[in-house]
C-alpha positions as a Markdown table, in Angstrom:
| # | Residue | x | y | z |
|---|---|---|---|---|
| 1 | Met | 31.5 | 48.0 | 61.5 |
| 2 | Arg | 27.9 | 49.1 | 61.7 |
| 3 | Ala | 25.5 | 48.4 | 58.8 |
| 4 | Val | 21.8 | 48.5 | 58.2 |
| 5 | Arg | 20.4 | 45.1 | 57.2 |
| 6 | Cys | 17.1 | 43.8 | 55.9 |
| 7 | His | 16.3 | 40.4 | 57.4 |
| 8 | Arg | 13.0 | 39.6 | 55.7 |
| 9 | Phe | 10.8 | 41.3 | 53.0 |
| 10 | Ala | 8.0 | 43.3 | 54.6 |
| 11 | Ala | 5.4 | 42.6 | 51.9 |
| 12 | Leu | 6.0 | 38.8 | 51.4 |
| 13 | Asp | 5.4 | 35.8 | 53.6 |
| 14 | Ala | 8.0 | 33.1 | 54.3 |
| 15 | Ser | 7.2 | 31.4 | 51.0 |
| 16 | Gly | 7.7 | 34.6 | 49.0 |
| 17 | Lys | 4.0 | 35.3 | 48.3 |
| 18 | Pro | 2.5 | 38.8 | 48.8 |
| 19 | Ile | 0.6 | 39.4 | 52.0 |
| 20 | Pro | -2.5 | 41.6 | 52.2 |
| 21 | Thr | -0.9 | 44.1 | 54.7 |
| 22 | Pro | 2.8 | 44.6 | 54.6 |
| 23 | Ala | 4.7 | 44.6 | 57.9 |
| 24 | Pro | 5.9 | 48.0 | 59.1 |
| 25 | Ile | 9.3 | 48.6 | 57.5 |
| 26 | Arg | 11.0 | 49.1 | 60.8 |
| 27 | Glu | 10.2 | 45.5 | 61.7 |
| 28 | Val | 12.4 | 44.1 | 58.9 |
| 29 | Leu | 15.4 | 46.4 | 59.3 |
| 30 | Ser | 18.1 | 46.6 | 62.0 |
| 31 | Leu | 21.4 | 48.3 | 62.6 |
| 32 | Asp | 23.9 | 45.5 | 63.1 |
| 33 | Gln | 27.6 | 44.8 | 63.7 |
| 34 | Val | 29.0 | 43.0 | 60.7 |
| 35 | Pro | 32.6 | 42.2 | 59.4 |
| 36 | Ile | 34.4 | 44.8 | 57.3 |
| 37 | Pro | 34.4 | 43.6 | 53.7 |
| 38 | Thr | 37.4 | 42.1 | 52.2 |
| 39 | Leu | 39.5 | 44.2 | 49.8 |
| 40 | Arg | 39.7 | 42.8 | 46.2 |
| 41 | Asn | 42.7 | 43.3 | 43.9 |
| 42 | Asp | 40.6 | 45.3 | 41.5 |
| 43 | Gly | 38.5 | 47.1 | 44.1 |
| 44 | Ile | 38.5 | 49.7 | 46.8 |
| 45 | Leu | 37.2 | 50.1 | 50.3 |
| 46 | Val | 35.3 | 53.3 | 50.9 |
| 47 | Ser | 34.8 | 54.9 | 54.3 |
| 48 | Thr | 31.2 | 55.9 | 54.0 |
| 49 | His | 30.1 | 59.5 | 54.8 |
| 50 | Phe | 26.7 | 59.6 | 53.1 |
| 51 | Ala | 24.4 | 57.1 | 51.5 |
| 52 | Gly | 21.3 | 57.8 | 49.4 |
| 53 | Ile | 18.0 | 56.1 | 50.1 |
| 54 | Gln | 15.1 | 56.4 | 47.7 |
| 55 | Tyr | 11.8 | 54.8 | 46.9 |
| 56 | Pro | 13.3 | 51.7 | 45.1 |
| 57 | Asp | 15.3 | 51.0 | 48.2 |
| 58 | Phe | 12.1 | 50.9 | 50.2 |
| 59 | Leu | 10.4 | 48.7 | 47.6 |
| 60 | Gln | 13.3 | 46.4 | 47.7 |
| 61 | Ala | 13.0 | 46.0 | 51.5 |
| 62 | Gln | 9.3 | 45.2 | 51.0 |
| 63 | Gly | 10.2 | 42.5 | 48.4 |
| 64 | Leu | 8.4 | 44.3 | 45.7 |
| 65 | Tyr | 11.3 | 45.5 | 43.6 |
| 66 | Gln | 12.4 | 43.6 | 40.4 |
| 67 | Ile | 15.7 | 42.6 | 42.1 |
| 68 | Lys | 15.3 | 40.5 | 45.4 |
| 69 | Pro | 18.8 | 40.2 | 47.1 |
| 70 | Pro | 19.5 | 37.1 | 49.2 |
| 71 | Leu | 18.6 | 37.8 | 52.9 |
| 72 | Pro | 19.9 | 39.3 | 55.0 |
| 73 | Tyr | 21.3 | 42.2 | 52.8 |
| 74 | Ile | 22.5 | 45.7 | 53.3 |
| 75 | Pro | 20.3 | 48.2 | 51.4 |
| 76 | Gly | 21.4 | 51.2 | 49.3 |
| 77 | Met | 22.9 | 51.8 | 45.9 |
| 78 | Asp | 24.5 | 55.2 | 46.3 |
| 79 | Val | 27.5 | 55.8 | 48.6 |
| 80 | Val | 29.8 | 58.8 | 49.0 |
| 81 | Gly | 32.9 | 58.8 | 51.1 |
| 82 | Thr | 36.7 | 58.6 | 51.0 |
| 83 | Ile | 39.0 | 55.9 | 49.8 |
| 84 | Leu | 40.2 | 53.8 | 52.8 |
| 85 | Glu | 42.1 | 51.1 | 50.9 |
| 86 | Lys | 42.7 | 50.2 | 47.3 |
| 87 | Gly | 43.6 | 46.9 | 45.6 |
| 88 | Lys | 47.0 | 46.3 | 43.9 |
| 89 | Asp | 45.4 | 46.4 | 40.4 |
| 90 | Val | 43.7 | 49.7 | 40.9 |
| 91 | Ser | 45.1 | 52.6 | 38.8 |
| 92 | Asn | 47.1 | 55.5 | 40.4 |
| 93 | Asp | 44.3 | 57.8 | 39.3 |
| 94 | Leu | 42.5 | 56.8 | 42.6 |
| 95 | Lys | 44.4 | 57.6 | 45.8 |
| 96 | Ile | 43.8 | 56.9 | 49.5 |
| 97 | Gly | 41.8 | 59.7 | 51.0 |
| 98 | Asp | 40.2 | 60.8 | 47.7 |
| 99 | Arg | 36.5 | 61.9 | 47.9 |
| 100 | Val | 34.5 | 59.6 | 45.7 |
| 101 | Tyr | 30.9 | 58.7 | 44.7 |
| 102 | Cys | 30.4 | 54.9 | 44.2 |
| 103 | Asn | 27.5 | 53.1 | 42.6 |
| 104 | Thr | 27.2 | 49.5 | 43.9 |
| 105 | Ala | 25.0 | 48.5 | 41.0 |
| 106 | Leu | 28.0 | 48.8 | 38.7 |
| 107 | Ser | 30.2 | 46.5 | 40.9 |
| 108 | Pro | 30.1 | 42.8 | 40.2 |
| 109 | Asp | 29.4 | 42.1 | 43.9 |
| 110 | Gly | 26.9 | 44.9 | 44.2 |
| 111 | Gly | 23.9 | 42.7 | 44.6 |
| 112 | Gly | 21.8 | 44.6 | 42.1 |
| 113 | Gly | 22.3 | 47.9 | 43.8 |
| 114 | Thr | 22.8 | 47.1 | 47.5 |
| 115 | Gly | 25.4 | 47.4 | 50.2 |
| 116 | Ala | 25.7 | 51.2 | 50.6 |
| 117 | Leu | 24.3 | 51.5 | 54.1 |
| 118 | Ala | 27.5 | 50.4 | 55.9 |
| 119 | Glu | 30.4 | 52.2 | 57.4 |
| 120 | Val | 32.8 | 50.6 | 55.0 |
| 121 | Val | 31.7 | 49.6 | 51.4 |
| 122 | Ser | 33.6 | 47.4 | 48.9 |
| 123 | Val | 33.2 | 48.3 | 45.3 |
| 124 | Ser | 35.1 | 47.7 | 42.0 |
| 125 | Ala | 37.2 | 50.6 | 40.8 |
| 126 | Ser | 35.0 | 50.8 | 37.7 |
| 127 | Ala | 32.1 | 51.9 | 40.0 |
| 128 | Val | 34.0 | 54.8 | 41.5 |
| 129 | Phe | 33.8 | 58.5 | 40.4 |
| 130 | Pro | 35.8 | 61.3 | 41.9 |
| 131 | Val | 33.7 | 64.0 | 43.5 |
| 132 | Pro | 34.6 | 67.6 | 42.3 |
| 133 | Asp | 36.1 | 69.8 | 45.0 |
| 134 | Gln | 33.3 | 72.3 | 44.6 |
| 135 | Leu | 30.6 | 69.9 | 45.8 |
| 136 | His | 29.7 | 68.7 | 49.3 |
| 137 | Met | 29.6 | 65.0 | 49.4 |
| 138 | Ser | 26.1 | 64.9 | 50.7 |
| 139 | Ser | 24.8 | 66.7 | 47.5 |
| 140 | Val | 25.8 | 63.8 | 45.3 |
| 141 | Ala | 24.5 | 60.9 | 47.4 |
| 142 | Asn | 21.5 | 60.2 | 45.2 |
| 143 | Leu | 23.2 | 60.2 | 41.7 |
| 144 | Gly | 22.4 | 56.6 | 40.8 |
| 145 | Arg | 18.8 | 56.3 | 42.0 |
| 146 | Asn | 17.8 | 59.8 | 40.8 |
| 147 | Tyr | 20.1 | 61.5 | 38.4 |
| 148 | Cys | 21.4 | 58.5 | 36.4 |
| 149 | Ala | 17.8 | 57.3 | 35.9 |
| 150 | Ala | 16.7 | 60.8 | 34.8 |
| 151 | Tyr | 19.7 | 61.4 | 32.5 |
| 152 | His | 19.4 | 58.0 | 30.8 |
| 153 | Ser | 15.8 | 58.8 | 29.9 |
| 154 | Leu | 16.5 | 62.4 | 28.8 |
| 155 | Lys | 19.8 | 61.9 | 26.9 |
| 156 | Val | 20.3 | 58.3 | 25.9 |
| 157 | Ile | 16.7 | 57.5 | 25.1 |
| 158 | Gly | 15.1 | 60.9 | 24.5 |
| 159 | Asn | 18.1 | 62.8 | 22.9 |
| 160 | Val | 16.6 | 65.9 | 24.5 |
| 161 | Gly | 17.9 | 69.3 | 23.4 |
| 162 | Pro | 17.0 | 73.0 | 23.5 |
| 163 | Asp | 14.0 | 72.6 | 21.1 |
| 164 | Asp | 12.3 | 70.0 | 23.1 |
| 165 | Leu | 9.4 | 69.9 | 25.6 |
| 166 | Val | 9.6 | 67.3 | 28.4 |
| 167 | Leu | 6.7 | 66.2 | 30.6 |
| 168 | Val | 7.5 | 64.4 | 33.8 |
| 169 | Asp | 5.0 | 63.0 | 36.4 |
| 170 | Gly | 5.8 | 62.2 | 40.0 |
| 171 | Ala | 7.8 | 65.4 | 39.8 |
| 172 | Ser | 8.3 | 66.0 | 43.5 |
| 173 | Gly | 10.0 | 62.7 | 44.0 |
| 174 | Gly | 13.7 | 61.9 | 43.5 |
| 175 | Val | 13.7 | 60.9 | 39.8 |
| 176 | Gly | 11.0 | 63.5 | 39.0 |
| 177 | Met | 13.0 | 66.4 | 40.4 |
| 178 | Ala | 16.2 | 65.2 | 38.8 |
| 179 | Thr | 14.4 | 65.1 | 35.5 |
| 180 | Val | 13.2 | 68.7 | 35.9 |
| 181 | Glu | 16.7 | 69.9 | 36.8 |
| 182 | Leu | 18.6 | 68.0 | 34.1 |
| 183 | Ala | 16.1 | 68.8 | 31.3 |
| 184 | Lys | 16.4 | 72.5 | 32.2 |
| 185 | Ala | 20.2 | 72.2 | 32.2 |
| 186 | Met | 20.0 | 70.7 | 28.8 |
| 187 | Gly | 18.0 | 73.7 | 27.5 |
| 188 | Ala | 14.5 | 72.0 | 27.3 |
| 189 | Lys | 11.2 | 73.3 | 28.5 |
| 190 | Val | 9.6 | 71.3 | 31.2 |
| 191 | Ile | 6.0 | 70.6 | 32.4 |
| 192 | Ala | 6.0 | 69.0 | 35.9 |
| 193 | Gly | 3.1 | 66.9 | 37.0 |
| 194 | Val | 2.3 | 66.2 | 40.7 |
| 195 | Ser | -0.6 | 64.4 | 42.5 |
| 196 | Asn | -1.6 | 67.4 | 44.6 |
| 197 | Arg | -0.9 | 71.1 | 44.9 |
| 198 | Glu | 1.2 | 70.8 | 48.0 |
| 199 | Lys | 3.8 | 68.7 | 46.1 |
| 200 | Gly | 4.2 | 71.4 | 43.4 |
| 201 | Thr | 6.6 | 73.7 | 45.3 |
| 202 | Leu | 9.8 | 71.6 | 44.9 |
| 203 | Pro | 9.6 | 71.0 | 41.1 |
| 204 | Gly | 8.7 | 74.7 | 40.7 |
| 205 | Met | 11.8 | 75.7 | 42.6 |
| 206 | Ala | 13.8 | 73.2 | 40.5 |
| 207 | Gly | 12.9 | 75.3 | 37.4 |
| 208 | Ala | 9.9 | 73.7 | 35.8 |
| 209 | Asp | 8.2 | 76.0 | 33.3 |
| 210 | Lys | 4.8 | 74.9 | 34.5 |
| 211 | Val | 3.6 | 72.7 | 37.4 |
| 212 | Leu | 0.2 | 71.0 | 36.9 |
| 213 | Val | -1.8 | 68.7 | 39.2 |
| 214 | Tyr | -3.0 | 65.3 | 37.8 |
| 215 | Gly | -4.8 | 64.2 | 41.0 |
| 216 | Arg | -5.8 | 60.6 | 41.7 |
| 217 | Asp | -9.0 | 59.9 | 39.6 |
| 218 | Arg | -10.0 | 59.8 | 35.9 |
| 219 | Glu | -11.8 | 63.1 | 36.0 |
| 220 | Ser | -8.7 | 64.9 | 37.3 |
| 221 | Tyr | -6.6 | 63.0 | 34.8 |
| 222 | Lys | -8.7 | 64.3 | 31.9 |
| 223 | Lys | -8.3 | 67.9 | 33.3 |
| 224 | Phe | -4.6 | 67.4 | 33.5 |
| 225 | Lys | -4.4 | 66.1 | 29.9 |
| 226 | Asp | -6.3 | 69.2 | 28.7 |
| 227 | Glu | -4.1 | 71.5 | 30.8 |
| 228 | Val | -0.9 | 69.9 | 29.5 |
| 229 | Lys | -2.0 | 70.3 | 25.8 |
| 230 | Ala | -2.9 | 74.0 | 26.5 |
| 231 | Thr | 0.5 | 74.6 | 28.3 |
| 232 | Ala | 2.4 | 72.8 | 25.5 |
| 233 | Ala | 0.9 | 75.2 | 23.0 |
| 234 | Asp | 1.7 | 78.2 | 25.1 |
| 235 | Leu | 5.3 | 77.0 | 25.4 |
| 236 | Gly | 5.6 | 76.8 | 21.6 |
| 237 | His | 4.8 | 73.1 | 21.2 |
| 238 | Pro | 1.3 | 72.8 | 19.8 |
| 239 | Glu | 1.8 | 69.2 | 18.7 |
| 240 | Gly | 2.6 | 68.1 | 22.2 |
| 241 | Cys | 5.5 | 67.0 | 24.3 |
| 242 | Ser | 8.7 | 65.6 | 22.8 |
| 243 | Leu | 9.3 | 63.2 | 25.7 |
| 244 | Val | 7.3 | 62.0 | 28.6 |
| 245 | Val | 9.2 | 60.6 | 31.6 |
| 246 | Asp | 6.7 | 58.4 | 33.4 |
| 247 | Val | 7.5 | 57.5 | 37.0 |
| 248 | Val | 3.8 | 56.9 | 38.0 |
| 249 | His | 2.1 | 54.8 | 35.3 |
| 250 | Gly | -1.3 | 53.4 | 36.6 |
| 251 | Asp | -4.4 | 54.7 | 34.9 |
| 252 | Leu | -2.6 | 58.1 | 34.4 |
| 253 | Phe | -0.6 | 56.6 | 31.5 |
| 254 | Gln | -3.6 | 55.7 | 29.3 |
| 255 | Asp | -6.0 | 58.4 | 30.5 |
| 256 | Ala | -3.6 | 61.3 | 30.0 |
| 257 | Leu | 0.1 | 60.8 | 29.2 |
| 258 | Val | -0.3 | 59.1 | 25.8 |
| 259 | Ser | -2.5 | 62.0 | 24.6 |
| 260 | Cys | 0.1 | 64.5 | 25.6 |
| 261 | Ile | 2.9 | 63.2 | 23.3 |
| 262 | Lys | 3.6 | 64.6 | 19.9 |
| 263 | Pro | 3.7 | 62.4 | 16.8 |
| 264 | Leu | 6.8 | 60.2 | 16.9 |
| 265 | Gly | 7.5 | 61.3 | 20.5 |
| 266 | Lys | 8.8 | 59.0 | 23.2 |
| 267 | Ile | 7.4 | 57.9 | 26.5 |
| 268 | Cys | 10.0 | 56.5 | 29.0 |
| 269 | Leu | 8.7 | 54.1 | 31.5 |
| 270 | Val | 10.8 | 54.6 | 34.7 |
| 271 | Gly | 8.5 | 53.4 | 37.5 |
| 272 | Phe | 5.1 | 52.3 | 38.5 |
| 273 | Val | 4.3 | 54.1 | 41.7 |
| 274 | Ala | 0.5 | 53.9 | 40.9 |
| 275 | Gly | 0.8 | 50.2 | 39.8 |
| 276 | Gln | 1.1 | 48.6 | 36.4 |
| 277 | Arg | -1.7 | 48.6 | 33.8 |
| 278 | Pro | -1.9 | 46.9 | 30.4 |
| 279 | Ile | -0.9 | 49.2 | 27.6 |
| 280 | Lys | -3.5 | 49.5 | 24.8 |
| 281 | Pro | -1.8 | 49.8 | 21.4 |
| 282 | Gly | -4.6 | 51.7 | 19.6 |
| 283 | Leu | -3.8 | 55.2 | 20.9 |
| 284 | Leu | -0.1 | 54.6 | 20.5 |
| 285 | Leu | -0.8 | 53.7 | 16.8 |
| 286 | Ile | -2.8 | 56.9 | 16.3 |
| 287 | Lys | -0.2 | 59.1 | 18.1 |
| 288 | Glu | 2.7 | 57.3 | 16.4 |
| 289 | Ala | 4.3 | 57.2 | 19.9 |
| 290 | Val | 7.2 | 55.1 | 21.0 |
| 291 | Val | 7.1 | 53.6 | 24.5 |
| 292 | Val | 10.5 | 52.6 | 25.9 |
| 293 | Gly | 11.5 | 51.0 | 29.2 |
| 294 | Ser | 14.3 | 53.0 | 30.8 |
| 295 | Leu | 16.8 | 51.0 | 32.8 |
| 296 | Trp | 20.1 | 52.8 | 33.0 |
| 297 | Gly | 22.1 | 50.1 | 34.8 |
| 298 | Arg | 22.3 | 47.6 | 32.0 |
| 299 | Trp | 23.3 | 50.3 | 29.5 |
| 300 | Ala | 25.9 | 51.7 | 31.9 |
| 301 | Arg | 27.6 | 48.3 | 32.3 |
| 302 | Ala | 27.5 | 47.7 | 28.6 |
| 303 | Asn | 28.8 | 51.2 | 27.7 |
| 304 | Pro | 31.2 | 52.2 | 30.6 |
| 305 | Ile | 33.0 | 54.9 | 28.6 |
| 306 | Glu | 29.8 | 56.7 | 27.6 |
| 307 | Phe | 28.4 | 56.3 | 31.1 |
| 308 | Arg | 31.4 | 57.9 | 32.7 |
| 309 | Lys | 31.1 | 60.7 | 30.2 |
| 310 | Asn | 27.4 | 61.2 | 31.3 |
| 311 | Met | 28.4 | 61.1 | 35.0 |
| 312 | Asn | 31.0 | 63.9 | 34.3 |
| 313 | Glu | 28.3 | 65.9 | 32.5 |
| 314 | Ile | 26.0 | 65.6 | 35.6 |
| 315 | Phe | 28.8 | 66.6 | 37.9 |
| 316 | Gly | 29.5 | 69.5 | 35.5 |
| 317 | Phe | 25.9 | 70.8 | 35.7 |
| 318 | Met | 26.2 | 70.8 | 39.5 |
| 319 | Val | 29.6 | 72.6 | 39.5 |
| 320 | Asp | 28.6 | 75.3 | 37.0 |
| 321 | Gly | 25.3 | 76.0 | 38.8 |
| 322 | Ser | 22.9 | 74.6 | 36.1 |
| 323 | Ile | 21.7 | 72.3 | 38.9 |
| 324 | Glu | 21.7 | 73.3 | 42.5 |
| 325 | Pro | 23.5 | 70.5 | 44.5 |
| 326 | Arg | 21.3 | 69.6 | 47.4 |
| 327 | Ala | 20.3 | 67.0 | 50.1 |
| 328 | Asp | 16.6 | 67.6 | 50.8 |
| 329 | Asn | 16.2 | 65.2 | 53.7 |
| 330 | Met | 19.3 | 64.5 | 55.9 |
| 331 | Ile | 19.0 | 61.7 | 58.5 |
| 332 | Met | 21.6 | 60.4 | 60.9 |
| 333 | Leu | 22.6 | 56.7 | 60.8 |
| 334 | Asp | 21.0 | 55.9 | 64.2 |
| 335 | Asp | 17.7 | 57.2 | 62.8 |
| 336 | Tyr | 18.1 | 55.4 | 59.5 |
| 337 | Val | 14.6 | 53.9 | 59.6 |
| 338 | Lys | 13.1 | 57.4 | 59.3 |
| 339 | Ala | 14.5 | 57.5 | 55.7 |
| 340 | Phe | 12.5 | 54.3 | 54.8 |
| 341 | Glu | 9.4 | 55.5 | 56.6 |
| 342 | Leu | 9.3 | 58.7 | 54.5 |
| 343 | Phe | 8.5 | 56.5 | 51.5 |
| 344 | Glu | 6.3 | 54.1 | 53.5 |
| 345 | Glu | 4.2 | 57.2 | 54.5 |
| 346 | Asn | 4.4 | 58.8 | 51.0 |
| 347 | Tyr | 6.4 | 61.7 | 52.2 |
| 348 | Gly | 9.5 | 61.1 | 50.1 |
| 349 | Arg | 10.5 | 64.3 | 48.4 |
| 350 | Gly | 13.7 | 65.0 | 46.4 |
| 351 | Asn | 17.0 | 63.6 | 47.6 |
| 352 | Thr | 17.0 | 61.6 | 50.9 |
| 353 | Val | 20.4 | 61.1 | 52.5 |
| 354 | Ile | 21.6 | 59.1 | 55.5 |
| 355 | Cys | 24.7 | 60.6 | 57.2 |
| 356 | Leu | 27.2 | 58.0 | 58.5 |
| 357 | Lys | 30.1 | 60.4 | 59.0 |
| 358 | Ser | 29.9 | 64.2 | 58.6 |
| 359 | Glu | 32.3 | 65.9 | 56.1 |
| 360 | Thr | 34.6 | 68.4 | 57.6 |
| 361 | Ser | 34.3 | 71.1 | 54.9 |
| 362 | Ser | 32.9 | 74.5 | 54.4 |
| 363 | Lys | 31.7 | 73.5 | 50.9 |
| 364 | Leu | 27.9 | 73.4 | 50.7 |
């Protein structure tokens, strides 16, 4: 079968140390012929139709993600397709030919969220979720990287409801847009932050109540902070935001985000696109703010029943129209490197999907 593999980390040397200028991502990836994986008694083999690729997958290929798989490895956490074979211990609820979404991070042999970019993928049955008939498979190919991360922050950590105000930065990216969509589906009001005005279209279309630009320097961060406070008051939240979902971090965290939270509000740390900075506790003390790291994978493995319920709720939002199912960037397998280069060139927006096999269906 064909599979994309990463043969070395683009931003590390042979000893594993960072290099000043990372190699182009296309130099470390290749489309290879590899053996079809072995079927386990408790697993299934999936014929892949679509695989999601997002910013963490690009970071992982650079060697800059928190999980570094043994080389060579097959990238990708999210896979959607049909069941090709099933092990003898798999329940009759899953049948050959069923359309399923699979998350390799939930599978014991998932390599920390890898293995999806292959024509056949092996996963444990516990990592498999039936795709509702109303949804095209391509529209759910980014559930793990984007929607699971967002929903964990909003529901499990933030306990968001109709009376809340959510602020999310990096709102044109995958997790950012998913946060906007899910928060609106949960009844909350949403302020979306983007780095420039051109990026504001997508979160606006996703339903954000207000889109604001935070820019890239401390002067623009201060302006953003003042605009968020004014907008929060206009939206009926004069004390500030109930929850901040921070995908960006960097100086934006200390210069703006902490000041936007209401007393006893929460800030979820999801990513560090602008780099990591030391967190100064003084302002957190004054604001009585809670800062929480948001990693959904560990929680999902420890709470499989609750996680499956959350997955069903996300599917439900898509089926009932609360969230518009979509694949924003569709790329064929032969052109797979273009998906990674979107993030290398800072053009990653929304849901990026690689098509390995088209779905014969009129469902959109």
